[in-house]
N, CA, C, O and the ligand as a Tripos MOL2 file, in Angstrom:
@<TRIPOS>MOLECULE
protein
  273   271    69     0     0
PROTEIN
NO_CHARGES

@<TRIPOS>ATOM
      1 N          49.5510  -50.3190   33.7630 N.3       1 MET1
      2 CA         50.0710  -50.4290   35.1350 C.3       1 MET1
      3 C          49.7480  -51.7310   35.8690 C.2       1 MET1
      4 O          48.5880  -52.1310   35.9700 O.2       1 MET1
      5 N          50.7710  -52.3700   36.3690 N.am      2 ASN2
      6 CA         50.5130  -53.7570   37.0060 C.3       2 ASN2
      7 C          50.8900  -53.6590   38.3820 C.2       2 ASN2
      8 O          51.7480  -52.8560   38.7460 O.2       2 ASN2
      9 N          50.2390  -54.5060   39.2440 N.am      3 THR3
     10 CA         50.6700  -54.6000   40.6710 C.3       3 THR3
     11 C          50.7760  -56.1450   41.0010 C.2       3 THR3
     12 O          49.9470  -57.0010   40.6900 O.2       3 THR3
     13 N          51.8950  -56.3220   41.6560 N.am      4 VAL4
     14 CA         51.9820  -57.8110   42.1300 C.3       4 VAL4
     15 C          52.4010  -57.7190   43.6050 C.2       4 VAL4
     16 O          53.0540  -56.7700   44.0410 O.2       4 VAL4
     17 N          52.0050  -58.7190   44.3200 N.am      5 THR5
     18 CA         52.3800  -58.8770   45.7050 C.3       5 THR5
     19 C          53.1300  -60.1770   45.7950 C.2       5 THR5
     20 O          52.6330  -61.2040   45.3330 O.2       5 THR5
     21 N          54.3090  -60.1680   46.3740 N.am      6 TYR6
     22 CA         55.1600  -61.3780   46.6110 C.3       6 TYR6
     23 C          55.3220  -61.5760   48.0560 C.2       6 TYR6
     24 O          55.4380  -60.6250   48.8290 O.2       6 TYR6
     25 N          55.3310  -62.8470   48.4370 N.am      7 SER7
     26 CA         55.6240  -63.2730   49.8980 C.3       7 SER7
     27 C          57.2520  -63.3320   49.7860 C.2       7 SER7
     28 O          57.8120  -63.9040   48.8510 O.2       7 SER7
     29 N          57.9530  -62.6690   50.8540 N.am      8 ILE8
     30 CA         59.3580  -62.6850   50.8800 C.3       8 ILE8
     31 C          59.7610  -63.0820   52.2980 C.2       8 ILE8
     32 O          59.8880  -62.2560   53.2020 O.2       8 ILE8
     33 N          59.9540  -64.3900   52.4410 N.am      9 PRO9
     34 CA         60.2780  -64.9520   53.8090 C.3       9 PRO9
     35 C          61.4870  -64.2450   54.5650 C.2       9 PRO9
     36 O          61.5260  -64.1750   55.7940 O.2       9 PRO9
     37 N          62.4220  -63.7530   53.7720 N.am     10 ASN10
     38 CA         63.6580  -63.1760   54.4670 C.3      10 ASN10
     39 C          63.4660  -61.7600   55.0900 C.2      10 ASN10
     40 O          64.3450  -61.2150   55.7590 O.2      10 ASN10
     41 N          62.3140  -61.2360   54.8350 N.am     11 ILE11
     42 CA         62.0690  -59.9320   55.5230 C.3      11 ILE11
     43 C          62.0750  -60.0990   56.9950 C.2      11 ILE11
     44 O          61.2460  -60.8460   57.5150 O.2      11 ILE11
     45 N          62.9530  -59.4580   57.7090 N.am     12 SER12
     46 CA         62.8780  -59.6570   59.2000 C.3      12 SER12
     47 C          62.8530  -58.3530   59.9840 C.2      12 SER12
     48 O          62.5440  -58.3470   61.1750 O.2      12 SER12
     49 N          63.1820  -57.2320   59.3080 N.am     13 CYS13
     50 CA         63.2590  -55.9310   60.1190 C.3      13 CYS13
     51 C          63.0730  -54.8080   59.2550 C.2      13 CYS13
     52 O          62.8910  -54.9720   58.0490 O.2      13 CYS13
     53 N          63.1060  -53.6230   59.8130 N.am     14 GLY14
     54 CA         62.8930  -52.3980   59.0530 C.3      14 GLY14
     55 C          63.9550  -52.1120   57.9210 C.2      14 GLY14
     56 O          63.7240  -51.5110   56.8730 O.2      14 GLY14
     57 N          65.2130  -52.6730   58.3370 N.am     15 HIS15
     58 CA         66.3300  -52.5360   57.4150 C.3      15 HIS15
     59 C          66.0100  -53.3390   56.1220 C.2      15 HIS15
     60 O          66.2640  -52.8490   55.0210 O.2      15 HIS15
     61 N          65.4780  -54.5190   56.2490 N.am     16 CYS16
     62 CA         65.0990  -55.3090   55.1110 C.3      16 CYS16
     63 C          64.0660  -54.6260   54.1870 C.2      16 CYS16
     64 O          64.1740  -54.6750   52.9620 O.2      16 CYS16
     65 N          63.0130  -53.9570   54.8510 N.am     17 VAL17
     66 CA         62.0470  -53.2150   54.1440 C.3      17 VAL17
     67 C          62.6240  -52.0960   53.3630 C.2      17 VAL17
     68 O          62.2490  -51.8300   52.2220 O.2      17 VAL17
     69 N          63.5700  -51.4280   54.0190 N.am     18 HIS18
     70 CA         64.2780  -50.3070   53.3570 C.3      18 HIS18
     71 C          65.1460  -50.7640   52.1990 C.2      18 HIS18
     72 O          65.1470  -50.0880   51.1700 O.2      18 HIS18
     73 N          65.8150  -51.7610   52.2830 N.am     19 THR19
     74 CA         66.6440  -52.2330   51.2520 C.3      19 THR19
     75 C          65.7260  -52.6340   50.0960 C.2      19 THR19
     76 O          65.9920  -52.2230   48.9670 O.2      19 THR19
     77 N          64.7630  -53.3380   50.2930 N.am     20 ILE20
     78 CA         63.8510  -53.8250   49.2430 C.3      20 ILE20
     79 C          63.2640  -52.6280   48.4530 C.2      20 ILE20
     80 O          63.2360  -52.5850   47.2230 O.2      20 ILE20
     81 N          62.7960  -51.6540   49.2810 N.am     21 LYS21
     82 CA         62.1770  -50.5260   48.6600 C.3      21 LYS21
     83 C          63.1970  -49.6700   47.8720 C.2      21 LYS21
     84 O          62.8910  -49.1560   46.7970 O.2      21 LYS21
     85 N          64.3710  -49.5390   48.4170 N.am     22 SER22
     86 CA         65.3310  -48.5840   47.7080 C.3      22 SER22
     87 C          66.0090  -49.2980   46.4880 C.2      22 SER22
     88 O          66.4520  -48.6150   45.5650 O.2      22 SER22
     89 N          66.0930  -50.6430   46.4760 N.am     23 GLU23
     90 CA         66.6030  -51.3170   45.3570 C.3      23 GLU23
     91 C          65.6600  -51.4690   44.3120 C.2      23 GLU23
     92 O          65.9900  -51.1850   43.1600 O.2      23 GLU23
     93 N          64.4190  -51.9220   44.6040 N.am     24 LEU24
     94 CA         63.2980  -52.0870   43.4640 C.3      24 LEU24
     95 C          62.9370  -50.8240   42.8430 C.2      24 LEU24
     96 O          62.6330  -50.8060   41.6510 O.2      24 LEU24
     97 N          62.9450  -49.7630   43.5490 N.am     25 ILE25
     98 CA         62.5270  -48.4340   42.9840 C.3      25 ILE25
     99 C          63.5550  -48.0860   41.8870 C.2      25 ILE25
    100 O          63.2160  -47.3680   40.9460 O.2      25 ILE25
    101 N          64.7260  -48.5520   41.9850 N.am     26 GLU26
    102 CA         65.7130  -48.1540   40.9070 C.3      26 GLU26
    103 C          65.5000  -48.9760   39.7020 C.2      26 GLU26
    104 O          66.0780  -48.6270   38.6720 O.2      26 GLU26
    105 N          64.7810  -49.9770   39.6930 N.am     27 LEU27
    106 CA         64.5120  -50.8330   38.5300 C.3      27 LEU27
    107 C          63.7060  -50.0750   37.4290 C.2      27 LEU27
    108 O          62.5690  -49.7250   37.7440 O.2      27 LEU27
    109 N          64.1320  -49.7950   36.2420 N.am     28 PRO28
    110 CA         63.5020  -49.1110   35.2960 C.3      28 PRO28
    111 C          61.9820  -49.5740   35.0710 C.2      28 PRO28
    112 O          61.8190  -50.7500   34.7450 O.2      28 PRO28
    113 N          60.9530  -48.8230   35.2030 N.am     29 GLY29
    114 CA         59.5870  -49.2790   35.0600 C.3      29 GLY29
    115 C          58.9030  -49.4520   36.4200 C.2      29 GLY29
    116 O          57.6730  -49.4750   36.4610 O.2      29 GLY29
    117 N          59.5730  -49.5630   37.4440 N.am     30 VAL30
    118 CA         58.9550  -49.7660   38.7370 C.3      30 VAL30
    119 C          58.4020  -48.3840   39.2140 C.2      30 VAL30
    120 O          59.1530  -47.4110   39.2780 O.2      30 VAL30
    121 N          57.1930  -48.3150   39.5200 N.am     31 ARG31
    122 CA         56.6220  -46.9760   39.9320 C.3      31 ARG31
    123 C          56.5140  -46.8510   41.4530 C.2      31 ARG31
    124 O          56.6610  -45.7580   42.0000 O.2      31 ARG31
    125 N          56.2570  -47.9780   42.1410 N.am     32 ALA32
    126 CA         55.9270  -47.8600   43.6030 C.3      32 ALA32
    127 C          56.2980  -49.1550   44.2030 C.2      32 ALA32
    128 O          56.0810  -50.2030   43.5950 O.2      32 ALA32
    129 N          56.9030  -49.1280   45.4830 N.am     33 VAL33
    130 CA         57.1330  -50.3440   46.1820 C.3      33 VAL33
    131 C          56.6820  -50.1700   47.6420 C.2      33 VAL33
    132 O          56.9900  -49.1810   48.3070 O.2      33 VAL33
    133 N          55.9530  -51.1600   48.0920 N.am     34 GLU34
    134 CA         55.6260  -51.1780   49.6140 C.3      34 GLU34
    135 C          56.0010  -52.4830   50.0760 C.2      34 GLU34
    136 O          55.7770  -53.4960   49.4130 O.2      34 GLU34
    137 N          56.5990  -52.4890   51.2590 N.am     35 ALA35
    138 CA         57.0640  -53.7510   51.9010 C.3      35 ALA35
    139 C          56.4750  -53.7760   53.2800 C.2      35 ALA35
    140 O          56.3770  -52.7500   53.9530 O.2      35 ALA35
    141 N          56.0780  -54.9750   53.6990 N.am     36 ASP36
    142 CA         55.4410  -55.0290   55.0180 C.3      36 ASP36
    143 C          56.1910  -56.1430   55.8650 C.2      36 ASP36
    144 O          56.2000  -57.3490   55.6160 O.2      36 ASP36
    145 N          56.8300  -55.4810   56.9310 N.am     37 MET37
    146 CA         57.6660  -56.4160   57.7450 C.3      37 MET37
    147 C          56.8920  -57.4980   58.5120 C.2      37 MET37
    148 O          57.3980  -58.6050   58.6950 O.2      37 MET37
    149 N          55.6800  -57.1830   58.9550 N.am     38 ALA38
    150 CA         54.9340  -58.1780   59.6830 C.3      38 ALA38
    151 C          54.3900  -59.3180   58.7890 C.2      38 ALA38
    152 O          54.5420  -60.4990   59.1030 O.2      38 ALA38
    153 N          53.7420  -58.9180   57.6470 N.am     39 LEU39
    154 CA         53.3610  -59.8370   56.7620 C.3      39 LEU39
    155 C          54.3360  -60.5390   55.9010 C.2      39 LEU39
    156 O          54.0660  -61.5790   55.2990 O.2      39 LEU39
    157 N          55.5580  -59.8960   55.8590 N.am     40 LYS40
    158 CA         56.6070  -60.3860   54.9530 C.3      40 LYS40
    159 C          56.3150  -60.4570   53.5010 C.2      40 LYS40
    160 O          56.5920  -61.4460   52.8230 O.2      40 LYS40
    161 N          55.7580  -59.4030   53.0470 N.am     41 THR41
    162 CA         55.2760  -59.2670   51.6020 C.3      41 THR41
    163 C          55.8270  -57.9680   51.0640 C.2      41 THR41
    164 O          56.0850  -57.0260   51.8130 O.2      41 THR41
    165 N          56.0030  -57.9300   49.7730 N.am     42 ALA42
    166 CA         56.2580  -56.6540   49.0460 C.3      42 ALA42
    167 C          55.2430  -56.5390   47.9260 C.2      42 ALA42
    168 O          54.8620  -57.5230   47.2910 O.2      42 ALA42
    169 N          54.8340  -55.3480   47.7140 N.am     43 THR43
    170 CA         53.7800  -54.9880   46.7390 C.3      43 THR43
    171 C          54.4740  -54.0310   45.7950 C.2      43 THR43
    172 O          55.0040  -53.0010   46.2100 O.2      43 THR43
    173 N          54.4650  -54.3940   44.4740 N.am     44 ILE44
    174 CA         55.1230  -53.6540   43.4300 C.3      44 ILE44
    175 C          54.2240  -53.1610   42.3460 C.2      44 ILE44
    176 O          53.4640  -53.9470   41.7810 O.2      44 ILE44
    177 N          54.2730  -51.8840   42.0250 N.am     45 THR45
    178 CA         53.5900  -51.3770   40.9850 C.3      45 THR45
    179 C          54.5040  -51.0420   39.8680 C.2      45 THR45
    180 O          55.5020  -50.3570   40.0920 O.2      45 THR45
    181 N          54.2200  -51.4950   38.6400 N.am     46 TYR46
    182 CA         55.2550  -51.3750   37.5280 C.3      46 TYR46
    183 C          54.6560  -51.3540   36.2230 C.2      46 TYR46
    184 O          53.5670  -51.8870   36.0070 O.2      46 TYR46
    185 N          55.3890  -50.7030   35.2630 N.am     47 ASP47
    186 CA         55.1250  -50.7150   33.8140 C.3      47 ASP47
    187 C          56.3890  -51.2740   33.0430 C.2      47 ASP47
    188 O          57.4590  -51.4550   33.6240 O.2      47 ASP47
    189 N          56.2110  -51.5210   31.7780 N.am     48 ALA48
    190 CA         57.3220  -51.8270   30.9780 C.3      48 ALA48
    191 C          58.4250  -50.7900   31.1040 C.2      48 ALA48
    192 O          58.0780  -49.6130   31.1990 O.2      48 ALA48
    193 N          59.6150  -51.0750   31.1130 N.am     49 PRO49
    194 CA         60.2650  -52.3580   30.8220 C.3      49 PRO49
    195 C          60.3480  -53.4680   32.0380 C.2      49 PRO49
    196 O          60.8250  -54.5970   31.9190 O.2      49 PRO49
    197 N          59.8260  -52.9450   33.1350 N.am     50 ALA50
    198 CA         59.8800  -53.9110   34.2310 C.3      50 ALA50
    199 C          58.8650  -55.0670   33.9790 C.2      50 ALA50
    200 O          57.7960  -54.8130   33.4240 O.2      50 ALA50
    201 N          59.1720  -56.3100   34.3700 N.am     51 ASP51
    202 CA         58.2070  -57.3460   34.4360 C.3      51 ASP51
    203 C          58.3700  -58.2270   35.5790 C.2      51 ASP51
    204 O          59.3170  -58.0480   36.3460 O.2      51 ASP51
    205 N          57.4620  -59.2390   35.7770 N.am     52 GLU52
    206 CA         57.7130  -60.0730   37.0090 C.3      52 GLU52
    207 C          59.0390  -60.7990   37.0400 C.2      52 GLU52
    208 O          59.5660  -61.0400   38.1260 O.2      52 GLU52
    209 N          59.6440  -61.1840   35.8180 N.am     53 GLU53
    210 CA         60.8420  -61.7080   35.7210 C.3      53 GLU53
    211 C          62.0310  -60.9030   36.1960 C.2      53 GLU53
    212 O          62.9300  -61.3680   36.8970 O.2      53 GLU53
    213 N          61.9650  -59.6940   35.7710 N.am     54 SER54
    214 CA         63.0770  -58.7580   36.1720 C.3      54 SER54
    215 C          62.9760  -58.4260   37.5860 C.2      54 SER54
    216 O          64.0060  -58.3270   38.2530 O.2      54 SER54
    217 N          61.6740  -58.2200   38.1730 N.am     55 ILE55
    218 CA         61.6120  -57.9600   39.5720 C.3      55 ILE55
    219 C          61.9530  -59.0980   40.4000 C.2      55 ILE55
    220 O          62.5890  -58.9310   41.4410 O.2      55 ILE55
    221 N          61.5440  -60.3440   39.9790 N.am     56 LYS56
    222 CA         61.9320  -61.4870   40.8020 C.3      56 LYS56
    223 C          63.4730  -61.7520   40.8010 C.2      56 LYS56
    224 O          64.0870  -62.2100   41.7650 O.2      56 LYS56
    225 N          64.0090  -61.4150   39.6260 N.am     57 SER57
    226 CA         65.5730  -61.6620   39.5380 C.3      57 SER57
    227 C          66.2070  -60.7080   40.4640 C.2      57 SER57
    228 O          67.0790  -61.0870   41.2460 O.2      57 SER57
    229 N          65.8110  -59.4980   40.4100 N.am     58 LEU58
    230 CA         66.4930  -58.4750   41.3100 C.3      58 LEU58
    231 C          66.3280  -58.8660   42.8160 C.2      58 LEU58
    232 O          67.2750  -58.7870   43.5990 O.2      58 LEU58
    233 N          65.0340  -59.3090   43.1980 N.am     59 LEU59
    234 CA         64.9620  -59.6940   44.5260 C.3      59 LEU59
    235 C          65.8420  -60.7820   44.9580 C.2      59 LEU59
    236 O          66.3670  -60.7870   46.0720 O.2      59 LEU59
    237 N          66.0200  -61.7720   44.0230 N.am     60 LYS60
    238 CA         66.9580  -62.8690   44.2660 C.3      60 LYS60
    239 C          68.3520  -62.3720   44.5350 C.2      60 LYS60
    240 O          69.0320  -62.7520   45.4890 O.2      60 LYS60
    241 N          68.7590  -61.4320   43.5630 N.am     61 GLU61
    242 CA         70.0590  -60.8540   43.6340 C.3      61 GLU61
    243 C          70.3950  -60.2450   44.9830 C.2      61 GLU61
    244 O          71.4700  -60.4700   45.5390 O.2      61 GLU61
    245 N          69.4450  -59.4630   45.4990 N.am     62 ILE62
    246 CA         69.6580  -58.7270   46.7980 C.3      62 ILE62
    247 C          69.3900  -59.6960   47.9630 C.2      62 ILE62
    248 O          69.3350  -59.2330   49.1020 O.2      62 ILE62
    249 N          69.2340  -60.9130   47.7640 N.am     63 ASN63
    250 CA         68.9360  -61.8700   48.7980 C.3      63 ASN63
    251 C          67.7130  -61.9310   49.4510 C.2      63 ASN63
    252 O          67.5980  -62.4730   50.5500 O.2      63 ASN63
    253 N          66.6120  -61.3140   48.7380 N.am     64 TYR64
    254 CA         65.2390  -61.4690   49.2220 C.3      64 TYR64
    255 C          64.3840  -62.1750   48.3090 C.2      64 TYR64
    256 O          63.3940  -61.5900   47.8700 O.2      64 TYR64
    257 N          64.6420  -63.3840   47.9560 N.am     65 PRO65
    258 CA         63.9620  -64.0690   46.9110 C.3      65 PRO65
    259 C          62.3880  -64.1520   47.3170 C.2      65 PRO65
    260 O          62.0250  -64.3310   48.4800 O.2      65 PRO65
    261 N          61.5350  -64.0050   46.2620 N.am     66 ALA66
    262 CA         60.0850  -64.2210   46.4690 C.3      66 ALA66
    263 C          59.8300  -65.6900   46.5020 C.2      66 ALA66
    264 O          60.4010  -66.4650   45.7350 O.2      66 ALA66
    265 N          58.9120  -66.0820   47.4560 N.am     67 SER67
    266 CA         58.5140  -67.3970   47.4570 C.3      67 SER67
    267 C          57.2540  -67.6770   46.7090 C.2      67 SER67
    268 O          56.3100  -66.9070   46.8870 O.2      67 SER67
    269 N          57.1280  -68.6530   45.9200 N.am     68 GLU68
    270 CA         55.8130  -68.8670   45.0900 C.3      68 GLU68
    271 C          55.4000  -70.3500   45.1710 C.2      68 GLU68
    272 O          54.3890  -70.7420   44.5880 O.2      68 GLU68
    273 CU         66.1580  -56.8030   58.1840 Cu       69 CU69
@<TRIPOS>BOND
     1     1     2 1
     2     2     3 1
     3     3     4 2
     4     3     5 am
     5     5     6 1
     6     6     7 1
     7     7     8 2
     8     7     9 am
     9     9    10 1
    10    10    11 1
    11    11    12 2
    12    11    13 am
    13    13    14 1
    14    14    15 1
    15    15    16 2
    16    15    17 am
    17    17    18 1
    18    18    19 1
    19    19    20 2
    20    19    21 am
    21    21    22 1
    22    22    23 1
    23    23    24 2
    24    23    25 am
    25    25    26 1
    26    26    27 1
    27    27    28 2
    28    27    29 am
    29    29    30 1
    30    30    31 1
    31    31    32 2
    32    31    33 am
    33    33    34 1
    34    34    35 1
    35    35    36 2
    36    35    37 am
    37    37    38 1
    38    38    39 1
    39    39    40 2
    40    39    41 am
    41    41    42 1
    42    42    43 1
    43    43    44 2
    44    43    45 am
    45    45    46 1
    46    46    47 1
    47    47    48 2
    48    47    49 am
    49    49    50 1
    50    50    51 1
    51    51    52 2
    52    51    53 am
    53    53    54 1
    54    54    55 1
    55    55    56 2
    56    55    57 am
    57    57    58 1
    58    58    59 1
    59    59    60 2
    60    59    61 am
    61    61    62 1
    62    62    63 1
    63    63    64 2
    64    63    65 am
    65    65    66 1
    66    66    67 1
    67    67    68 2
    68    67    69 am
    69    69    70 1
    70    70    71 1
    71    71    72 2
    72    71    73 am
    73    73    74 1
    74    74    75 1
    75    75    76 2
    76    75    77 am
    77    77    78 1
    78    78    79 1
    79    79    80 2
    80    79    81 am
    81    81    82 1
    82    82    83 1
    83    83    84 2
    84    83    85 am
    85    85    86 1
    86    86    87 1
    87    87    88 2
    88    87    89 am
    89    89    90 1
    90    90    91 1
    91    91    92 2
    92    91    93 am
    93    93    94 1
    94    94    95 1
    95    95    96 2
    96    95    97 am
    97    97    98 1
    98    98    99 1
    99    99   100 2
   100    99   101 am
   101   101   102 1
   102   102   103 1
   103   103   104 2
   104   103   105 am
   105   105   106 1
   106   106   107 1
   107   107   108 2
   108   107   109 am
   109   109   110 1
   110   110   111 1
   111   111   112 2
   112   111   113 am
   113   113   114 1
   114   114   115 1
   115   115   116 2
   116   115   117 am
   117   117   118 1
   118   118   119 1
   119   119   120 2
   120   119   121 am
   121   121   122 1
   122   122   123 1
   123   123   124 2
   124   123   125 am
   125   125   126 1
   126   126   127 1
   127   127   128 2
   128   127   129 am
   129   129   130 1
   130   130   131 1
   131   131   132 2
   132   131   133 am
   133   133   134 1
   134   134   135 1
   135   135   136 2
   136   135   137 am
   137   137   138 1
   138   138   139 1
   139   139   140 2
   140   139   141 am
   141   141   142 1
   142   142   143 1
   143   143   144 2
   144   143   145 am
   145   145   146 1
   146   146   147 1
   147   147   148 2
   148   147   149 am
   149   149   150 1
   150   150   151 1
   151   151   152 2
   152   151   153 am
   153   153   154 1
   154   154   155 1
   155   155   156 2
   156   155   157 am
   157   157   158 1
   158   158   159 1
   159   159   160 2
   160   159   161 am
   161   161   162 1
   162   162   163 1
   163   163   164 2
   164   163   165 am
   165   165   166 1
   166   166   167 1
   167   167   168 2
   168   167   169 am
   169   169   170 1
   170   170   171 1
   171   171   172 2
   172   171   173 am
   173   173   174 1
   174   174   175 1
   175   175   176 2
   176   175   177 am
   177   177   178 1
   178   178   179 1
   179   179   180 2
   180   179   181 am
   181   181   182 1
   182   182   183 1
   183   183   184 2
   184   183   185 am
   185   185   186 1
   186   186   187 1
   187   187   188 2
   188   187   189 am
   189   189   190 1
   190   190   191 1
   191   191   192 2
   192   191   193 am
   193   193   194 1
   194   194   195 1
   195   195   196 2
   196   195   197 am
   197   197   198 1
   198   198   199 1
   199   199   200 2
   200   199   201 am
   201   201   202 1
   202   202   203 1
   203   203   204 2
   204   203   205 am
   205   205   206 1
   206   206   207 1
   207   207   208 2
   208   207   209 am
   209   209   210 1
   210   210   211 1
   211   211   212 2
   212   211   213 am
   213   213   214 1
   214   214   215 1
   215   215   216 2
   216   215   217 am
   217   217   218 1
   218   218   219 1
   219   219   220 2
   220   219   221 am
   221   221   222 1
   222   222   223 1
   223   223   224 2
   224   223   225 am
   225   225   226 1
   226   226   227 1
   227   227   228 2
   228   227   229 am
   229   229   230 1
   230   230   231 1
   231   231   232 2
   232   231   233 am
   233   233   234 1
   234   234   235 1
   235   235   236 2
   236   235   237 am
   237   237   238 1
   238   238   239 1
   239   239   240 2
   240   239   241 am
   241   241   242 1
   242   242   243 1
   243   243   244 2
   244   243   245 am
   245   245   246 1
   246   246   247 1
   247   247   248 2
   248   247   249 am
   249   249   250 1
   250   250   251 1
   251   251   252 2
   252   251   253 am
   253   253   254 1
   254   254   255 1
   255   255   256 2
   256   255   257 am
   257   257   258 1
   258   258   259 1
   259   259   260 2
   260   259   261 am
   261   261   262 1
   262   262   263 1
   263   263   264 2
   264   263   265 am
   265   265   266 1
   266   266   267 1
   267   267   268 2
   268   267   269 am
   269   269   270 1
   270   270   271 1
   271   271   272 2
@<TRIPOS>SUBSTRUCTURE
     1 MET1         2 RESIDUE 1 A MET
     2 ASN2         6 RESIDUE 1 A ASN
     3 THR3        10 RESIDUE 1 A THR
     4 VAL4        14 RESIDUE 1 A VAL
     5 THR5        18 RESIDUE 1 A THR
     6 TYR6        22 RESIDUE 1 A TYR
     7 SER7        26 RESIDUE 1 A SER
     8 ILE8        30 RESIDUE 1 A ILE
     9 PRO9        34 RESIDUE 1 A PRO
    10 ASN10       38 RESIDUE 1 A ASN
    11 ILE11       42 RESIDUE 1 A ILE
    12 SER12       46 RESIDUE 1 A SER
    13 CYS13       50 RESIDUE 1 A CYS
    14 GLY14       54 RESIDUE 1 A GLY
    15 HIS15       58 RESIDUE 1 A HIS
    16 CYS16       62 RESIDUE 1 A CYS
    17 VAL17       66 RESIDUE 1 A VAL
    18 HIS18       70 RESIDUE 1 A HIS
    19 THR19       74 RESIDUE 1 A THR
    20 ILE20       78 RESIDUE 1 A ILE
    21 LYS21       82 RESIDUE 1 A LYS
    22 SER22       86 RESIDUE 1 A SER
    23 GLU23       90 RESIDUE 1 A GLU
    24 LEU24       94 RESIDUE 1 A LEU
    25 ILE25       98 RESIDUE 1 A ILE
    26 GLU26      102 RESIDUE 1 A GLU
    27 LEU27      106 RESIDUE 1 A LEU
    28 PRO28      110 RESIDUE 1 A PRO
    29 GLY29      114 RESIDUE 1 A GLY
    30 VAL30      118 RESIDUE 1 A VAL
    31 ARG31      122 RESIDUE 1 A ARG
    32 ALA32      126 RESIDUE 1 A ALA
    33 VAL33      130 RESIDUE 1 A VAL
    34 GLU34      134 RESIDUE 1 A GLU
    35 ALA35      138 RESIDUE 1 A ALA
    36 ASP36      142 RESIDUE 1 A ASP
    37 MET37      146 RESIDUE 1 A MET
    38 ALA38      150 RESIDUE 1 A ALA
    39 LEU39      154 RESIDUE 1 A LEU
    40 LYS40      158 RESIDUE 1 A LYS
    41 THR41      162 RESIDUE 1 A THR
    42 ALA42      166 RESIDUE 1 A ALA
    43 THR43      170 RESIDUE 1 A THR
    44 ILE44      174 RESIDUE 1 A ILE
    45 THR45      178 RESIDUE 1 A THR
    46 TYR46      182 RESIDUE 1 A TYR
    47 ASP47      186 RESIDUE 1 A ASP
    48 ALA48      190 RESIDUE 1 A ALA
    49 PRO49      194 RESIDUE 1 A PRO
    50 ALA50      198 RESIDUE 1 A ALA
    51 ASP51      202 RESIDUE 1 A ASP
    52 GLU52      206 RESIDUE 1 A GLU
    53 GLU53      210 RESIDUE 1 A GLU
    54 SER54      214 RESIDUE 1 A SER
    55 ILE55      218 RESIDUE 1 A ILE
    56 LYS56      222 RESIDUE 1 A LYS
    57 SER57      226 RESIDUE 1 A SER
    58 LEU58      230 RESIDUE 1 A LEU
    59 LEU59      234 RESIDUE 1 A LEU
    60 LYS60      238 RESIDUE 1 A LYS
    61 GLU61      242 RESIDUE 1 A GLU
    62 ILE62      246 RESIDUE 1 A ILE
    63 ASN63      250 RESIDUE 1 A ASN
    64 TYR64      254 RESIDUE 1 A TYR
    65 PRO65      258 RESIDUE 1 A PRO
    66 ALA66      262 RESIDUE 1 A ALA
    67 SER67      266 RESIDUE 1 A SER
    68 GLU68      270 RESIDUE 1 A GLU
    69 CU69       273 GROUP 0 **** ****
């Protein structure tokens, strides 16, 4: 089990948080998603087949790219 936290500048309201959580949880291997509106971060707990690459590519696809 792996956990990563990304900074996501596009998070601006509760709708963003909901979108990120509901989209990411659909990705095979993702076990848990928390997103914080105030901090503009998302914390994702995952196992294979999910990996950082697939998570970041999904975030980009839904227009919430992780900044690094
Ligand atoms: Cu929003």
